[in-house]
N, CA, C and O of each residue as an XYZ file, in Angstrom:
492
protein
N     157.677      3.153     94.148
C     157.537      4.463     93.576
C     157.352      5.508     94.673
O     157.866      6.622     94.567
N     156.638      5.158     95.697
C     156.385      6.101     96.791
C     157.688      6.415     97.543
O     157.868      7.522     98.051
N     158.579      5.442     97.608
C     159.848      5.654     98.301
C     160.701      6.669     97.549
O     161.328      7.536     98.158
N     160.720      6.557     96.228
C     161.486      7.500     95.413
C     160.913      8.908     95.562
O     161.665      9.881     95.611
N     159.616      9.017     95.633
C     158.961     10.323     95.819
C     159.353     10.942     97.164
O     159.620     12.141     97.239
N     159.389     10.136     98.219
C     159.788     10.642     99.533
C     161.247     11.106     99.524
O     161.585     12.134    100.111
N     162.110     10.332     98.848
C     163.522     10.711     98.759
C     163.660     12.051     98.036
O     164.436     12.905     98.466
N     162.923     12.243     96.951
C     162.983     13.495     96.197
C     162.530     14.685     97.036
O     163.146     15.750     96.991
N     161.478     14.511     97.783
C     160.958     15.640     98.553
C     161.840     15.959     99.759
O     161.936     17.113    100.177
N     162.474     14.944    100.308
C     163.304     15.173    101.494
C     164.790     15.375    101.164
O     165.571     15.700    102.057
N     165.186     15.195     99.925
C     166.586     15.353     99.534
C     167.044     16.793     99.735
O     168.178     17.029    100.151
N     166.179     17.752     99.446
C     166.537     19.155     99.632
C     166.829     19.465    101.085
O     167.787     20.176    101.389
N     166.020     18.944    101.979
C     166.220     19.151    103.414
C     167.517     18.478    103.859
O     168.279     19.050    104.637
N     167.767     17.261    103.366
C     168.979     16.533    103.709
C     170.228     17.277    103.233
O     171.205     17.386    103.975
N     170.200     17.787    102.004
C     171.338     18.535    101.468
C     171.551     19.810    102.283
O     172.693     20.165    102.573
N     170.491     20.494    102.653
C     170.600     21.715    103.447
C     171.205     21.411    104.814
O     172.021     22.190    105.307
N     170.830     20.319    105.423
C     171.377     19.940    106.732
C     172.861     19.620    106.615
O     173.657     20.053    107.450
N     173.241     18.865    105.584
C     174.651     18.515    105.386
C     175.483     19.770    105.145
O     176.564     19.908    105.718
N     175.003     20.682    104.314
C     175.724     21.934    104.048
C     175.815     22.771    105.324
O     176.863     23.352    105.606
N     174.749     22.837    106.082
C     174.751     23.600    107.327
C     175.750     23.055    108.338
O     176.482     23.820    108.966
N     175.783     21.734    108.497
C     176.726     21.114    109.429
C     178.162     21.348    108.958
O     179.042     21.634    109.770
N     178.401     21.229    107.661
C     179.746     21.467    107.124
C     180.186     22.906    107.355
O     181.324     23.150    107.757
N     179.306     23.845    107.109
C     179.617     25.257    107.317
C     179.881     25.546    108.792
O     180.816     26.275    109.124
N     179.079     24.990    109.659
C     179.273     25.161    111.093
C     180.606     24.566    111.543
O     181.316     25.177    112.343
N     180.951     23.386    111.039
C     182.224     22.756    111.390
C     183.393     23.602    110.895
O     184.399     23.733    111.592
N     183.270     24.170    109.712
C     184.328     25.020    109.163
C     184.540     26.262    110.039
O     185.674     26.597    110.379
N     183.468     26.928    110.393
C     183.556     28.139    111.211
C     184.060     27.808    112.613
O     184.903     28.521    113.159
N     183.550     26.739    113.185
C     183.970     26.331    114.518
C     185.450     25.925    114.534
O     186.171     26.249    115.478
N     185.895     25.227    113.507
C     187.298     24.838    113.408
C     188.213     26.047    113.323
O     189.265     26.074    113.961
N     187.827     27.042    112.547
C     188.620     28.263    112.432
C     188.645     29.017    113.755
O     189.683     29.548    114.151
N     187.515     29.066    114.433
C     187.448     29.746    115.723
C     188.330     29.056    116.755
O     189.037     29.721    117.512
N     188.293     27.737    116.790
C     189.110     26.997    117.746
C     190.592     27.156    117.436
O     191.404     27.237    118.358
N     190.962     27.201    116.166
C     192.362     27.395    115.787
C     192.854     28.758    116.234
O     193.956     28.865    116.772
N     192.065     29.803    116.026
C     192.492     31.135    116.454
C     192.487     31.232    117.972
O     193.322     31.937    118.539
N     191.587     30.556    118.635
C     191.573     30.538    120.090
C     192.777     29.825    120.650
O     193.314     30.234    121.680
N     193.213     28.767    119.995
C     194.395     28.042    120.436
C     195.619     28.944    120.347
O     196.496     28.904    121.210
N     195.671     29.757    119.298
C     196.803     30.663    119.148
C     196.808     31.731    120.229
O     197.872     32.187    120.649
N     195.627     32.132    120.681
C     195.577     33.144    121.724
C     196.144     32.631    123.036
O     196.735     33.392    123.802
N     195.968     31.350    123.294
C     196.386     30.791    124.572
C     197.761     30.142    124.540
O     198.406     30.034    125.583
N     198.228     29.707    123.380
C     199.473     28.949    123.364
C     200.670     29.728    122.867
O     201.789     29.228    122.980
N     200.509     30.890    122.339
C     201.667     31.658    121.878
C     201.507     32.110    120.451
O     200.404     32.160    119.907
N     202.618     32.433    119.865
C     202.636     33.026    118.543
C     202.391     31.995    117.452
O     202.766     30.829    117.584
N     201.770     32.431    116.397
C     201.562     31.587    115.232
C     202.886     31.318    114.535
O     203.035     30.308    113.849
N     203.847     32.219    114.709
C     205.125     32.114    114.021
C     206.192     31.413    114.857
O     207.362     31.390    114.475
N     205.804     30.851    115.974
C     206.749     30.102    116.797
C     207.071     28.790    116.103
O     206.172     28.021    115.764
N     208.364     28.537    115.893
C     208.748     27.293    115.216
C     209.344     26.277    116.173
O     209.418     25.089    115.862
N     209.771     26.751    117.349
C     210.359     25.818    118.316
C     210.417     26.465    119.684
O     210.254     27.676    119.835
N     210.654     25.624    120.674
C     210.944     26.086    122.033
C     212.262     25.433    122.417
O     212.379     24.208    122.452
N     213.248     26.268    122.703
C     214.569     25.777    123.090
C     214.814     26.222    124.517
O     214.857     27.417    124.811
N     214.973     25.259    125.391
C     215.206     25.515    126.817
C     214.123     26.421    127.394
O     214.411     27.304    128.202
N     212.884     26.200    126.978
C     211.759     26.977    127.483
C     211.567     28.324    126.827
O     210.615     29.033    127.152
N     212.452     28.702    125.903
C     212.353     29.997    125.228
C     211.751     29.798    123.844
O     212.155     28.901    123.105
N     210.792     30.631    123.503
C     210.137     30.555    122.206
C     211.054     31.096    121.121
O     211.632     32.173    121.264
N     211.182     30.341    120.035
C     211.972     30.769    118.881
C     210.999     31.052    117.744
O     210.284     30.157    117.293
N     210.975     32.289    117.286
C     210.058     32.671    116.212
C     210.703     32.434    114.857
O     211.922     32.311    114.733
N     209.852     32.376    113.855
C     210.350     32.223    112.488
C     211.203     33.422    112.099
O     212.204     33.266    111.399
N     210.820     34.619    112.544
C     211.577     35.817    112.210
C     212.997     35.751    112.785
O     213.956     36.139    112.119
N     213.127     35.265    114.007
C     214.440     35.138    114.638
C     215.314     34.150    113.865
O     216.495     34.402    113.629
N     214.717     33.025    113.477
C     215.441     32.018    112.698
C     215.850     32.589    111.346
O     216.991     32.419    110.917
N     214.923     33.266    110.675
C     215.211     33.826    109.355
C     216.279     34.909    109.437
O     217.104     35.031    108.531
N     216.275     35.688    110.498
C     217.293     36.717    110.689
C     218.677     36.066    110.812
O     219.653     36.568    110.256
N     218.756     34.957    111.534
C     220.022     34.238    111.684
C     220.460     33.656    110.334
O     221.646     33.688    110.004
N     219.513     33.127    109.557
C     219.833     32.591    108.227
C     220.355     33.709    107.330
O     221.347     33.522    106.626
N     219.700     34.867    107.347
C     220.136     35.999    106.533
C     221.533     36.469    106.924
O     222.347     36.812    106.066
N     221.797     36.482    108.214
C     223.110     36.898    108.712
C     224.205     35.965    108.205
O     225.249     36.424    107.741
N     223.972     34.676    108.291
C     224.967     33.698    107.838
C     225.091     33.727    106.319
O     226.181     33.515    105.787
N     223.990     33.986    105.610
C     224.030     34.101    104.153
C     224.901     35.274    103.726
O     225.668     35.168    102.770
N     224.783     36.380    104.428
C     225.621     37.546    104.117
C     227.098     37.229    104.335
O     227.943     37.626    103.533
N     227.407     36.523    105.406
C     228.795     36.120    105.661
C     229.289     35.219    104.529
O     230.421     35.357    104.067
N     228.439     34.301    104.087
C     228.788     33.401    102.987
C     229.067     34.200    101.714
O     230.054     33.947    101.023
N     228.202     35.157    101.408
C     228.389     35.974    100.208
C     229.688     36.768    100.277
O     230.402     36.877     99.280
N     229.999     37.320    101.438
C     231.235     38.078    101.595
C     232.464     37.190    101.420
O     233.463     37.612    100.838
N     232.387     35.973    101.920
C     233.524     35.058    101.824
C     233.676     34.438    100.443
O     234.777     34.047    100.056
N     232.577     34.346     99.695
C     232.641     33.698     98.380
C     232.693     34.708     97.235
O     232.513     34.327     96.079
N     232.930     35.956     97.525
C     233.052     36.952     96.467
C     231.728     37.514     95.992
O     231.643     38.025     94.875
N     230.711     37.434     96.799
C     229.429     38.044     96.463
C     228.456     37.158     95.722
O     227.356     37.598     95.386
N     228.832     35.914     95.459
C     227.935     35.007     94.750
C     226.830     34.479     95.646
O     227.021     34.311     96.850
N     225.678     34.219     95.054
C     224.562     33.652     95.808
C     224.828     32.183     96.080
O     225.385     31.490     95.228
N     224.444     31.701     97.240
C     224.676     30.288     97.563
C     223.752     29.370     96.764
O     222.612     29.724     96.467
N     224.265     28.180     96.418
C     223.427     27.188     95.748
C     222.576     26.468     96.795
O     222.631     26.792     97.981
N     221.799     25.500     96.348
C     220.855     24.825     97.261
C     221.567     24.067     98.367
O     221.099     24.055     99.505
N     222.695     23.433     98.052
C     223.444     22.701     99.079
C     224.004     23.666    100.119
O     223.988     23.376    101.315
N     224.498     24.810     99.663
C     225.025     25.810    100.597
C     223.898     26.389    101.446
O     224.089     26.632    102.637
N     222.727     26.613    100.851
C     221.582     27.123    101.620
C     221.165     26.140    102.705
O     220.820     26.543    103.816
N     221.197     24.866    102.385
C     220.852     23.841    103.384
C     221.856     23.879    104.533
O     221.479     23.779    105.700
N     223.132     24.026    104.193
C     224.170     24.128    105.213
C     223.996     25.396    106.053
O     224.209     25.378    107.266
N     223.613     26.484    105.408
C     223.391     27.753    106.117
C     222.227     27.619    107.089
O     222.308     28.084    108.226
N     221.146     26.986    106.646
C     219.981     26.789    107.529
C     220.347     25.921    108.732
O     219.927     26.186    109.858
N     221.138     24.879    108.472
C     221.577     24.007    109.559
C     222.464     24.771    110.541
O     222.337     24.611    111.755
N     223.347     25.589    110.019
C     224.222     26.392    110.877
C     223.408     27.384    111.711
O     223.697     27.591    112.890
N     222.397     27.994    111.100
C     221.542     28.934    111.835
C     220.842     28.221    112.989
O     220.758     28.757    114.093
N     220.346     27.026    112.736
C     219.665     26.260    113.791
C     220.630     25.906    114.916
O     220.286     26.020    116.092
N     221.860     25.469    114.549
C     222.858     25.140    115.565
C     223.253     26.383    116.364
O     223.488     26.293    117.569
N     223.327     27.537    115.705
C     223.644     28.778    116.419
C     222.560     29.136    117.430
O     222.863     29.574    118.540
N     221.299     28.951    117.049
C     220.200     29.230    117.983
C     220.266     28.307    119.194
O     220.046     28.744    120.324
N     220.565     27.047    118.963
C     220.706     26.111    120.076
C     221.887     26.518    120.949
O     221.794     26.512    122.176
N     222.995     26.871    120.308
C     224.191     27.306    121.045
C     223.862     28.512    121.918
O     224.226     28.554    123.093
N     223.172     29.490    121.340
C     222.851     30.710    122.080
C     221.926     30.445    123.257
O     222.072     31.061    124.313
N     220.971     29.530    123.083
C     219.941     29.341    124.097
C     220.218     28.232    125.096
O     219.626     28.228    126.176
N     221.086     27.303    124.778
C     221.328     26.189    125.692
C     222.763     26.200    126.208
O     223.005     26.313    127.410
N     223.691     26.083    125.297
C     225.087     25.907    125.690
C     225.627     27.139    126.415
O     226.243     27.015    127.473
N     225.402     28.313    125.858
C     225.926     29.522    126.496
C     225.314     29.750    127.877
O     226.004     30.204    128.790
N     224.035     29.442    128.036
C     223.404     29.579    129.350
C     224.028     28.614    130.363
O     224.234     28.968    131.524
N     224.324     27.399    129.912
C     224.959     26.419    130.803
C     226.375     26.851    131.161
O     226.807     26.683    132.302
N     227.093     27.402    130.199
C     228.452     27.890    130.480
C     228.394     28.989    131.527
O     229.183     28.991    132.472
N     227.461     29.926    131.365
C     227.318     31.003    132.343
C     226.899     30.460    133.709
O     227.410     30.894    134.742
N     225.960     29.503    133.704
C     225.476     28.935    134.959
C     226.590     28.231    135.714
O     226.669     28.314    136.939
N     227.453     27.537    134.976
C     228.559     26.821    135.611
C     229.721     27.737    135.962
O     230.614     27.348    136.714
N     229.715     28.942    135.426
C     230.777     29.895    135.726
C     232.082     29.600    135.004
O     233.157     29.964    135.481
N     231.989     28.940    133.858
C     233.196     28.628    133.092
C     233.694     29.886    132.379
O     232.918     30.614    131.760
N     234.981     30.122    132.478
C     235.582     31.264    131.804
C     236.910     30.844    131.196
O     237.448     29.784    131.515
N     237.428     31.689    130.316
C     238.740     31.488    129.723
C     239.597     32.659    130.153
O     239.256     33.815    129.900
N     240.702     32.363    130.798
C     241.577     33.444    131.258
C     242.332     34.037    130.074
O     242.391     33.440    128.999
N     242.894     35.187    130.280
C     243.630     35.848    129.201
C     244.866     35.037    128.805
O     245.239     35.026    127.632
N     245.507     34.356    129.764
C     246.650     33.508    129.434
C     246.234     32.322    128.568
O     246.921     31.976    127.607
N     245.097     31.697    128.916
C     244.595     30.572    128.112
C     244.227     31.036    126.711
O     244.512     30.347    125.732
N     243.606     32.181    126.612
C     243.243     32.728    125.305
C     244.487     33.005    124.471
O     244.516     32.706    123.277
N     245.509     33.573    125.092
C     246.768     33.853    124.404
C     247.401     32.558    123.898
O     247.900     32.507    122.774
N     247.380     31.506    124.731
C     247.935     30.212    124.323
C     247.152     29.612    123.162
O     247.744     29.015    122.263
N     245.827     29.762    123.167
C     245.015     29.232    122.059
C     245.326     29.947    120.746
O     245.359     29.328    119.682
N     245.550     31.239    120.833
C     245.828     32.017    119.625
C     247.233     31.684    119.092
O     247.432     31.618    117.879
N     248.177     31.481    119.970
C     249.561     31.229    119.574
C     249.752     29.840    118.956
O     250.653     29.670    118.135
N     248.950     28.857    119.315
C     249.137     27.497    118.801
C     248.674     27.351    117.411
O     248.766     26.263    116.841
């Protein structure tokens, strides 16, 4: 009986300690998360391609651009889910193309002469 009495009297203190530790962990976790964002970059960064940060806004802008092209080509209709998936994939490939492949082409000094371009168009 004495043990139950001790548990009752100390249960309030135990509950207060548990709540206090939980609250402290919650606040500390939020602080560390915001601190990590201050040191590591943008919260909206979705990828790093060739050392360059790609933001969600940049990706979404590319998706919107390709969606508009799709609407113009399909007579103004909204794309279905399969087309949207294809558009998102195309936007991602375009970002990779812009940030990796084009930089390598420039670095290597690859060009297309006007004669080669004319031959490509004529074929």
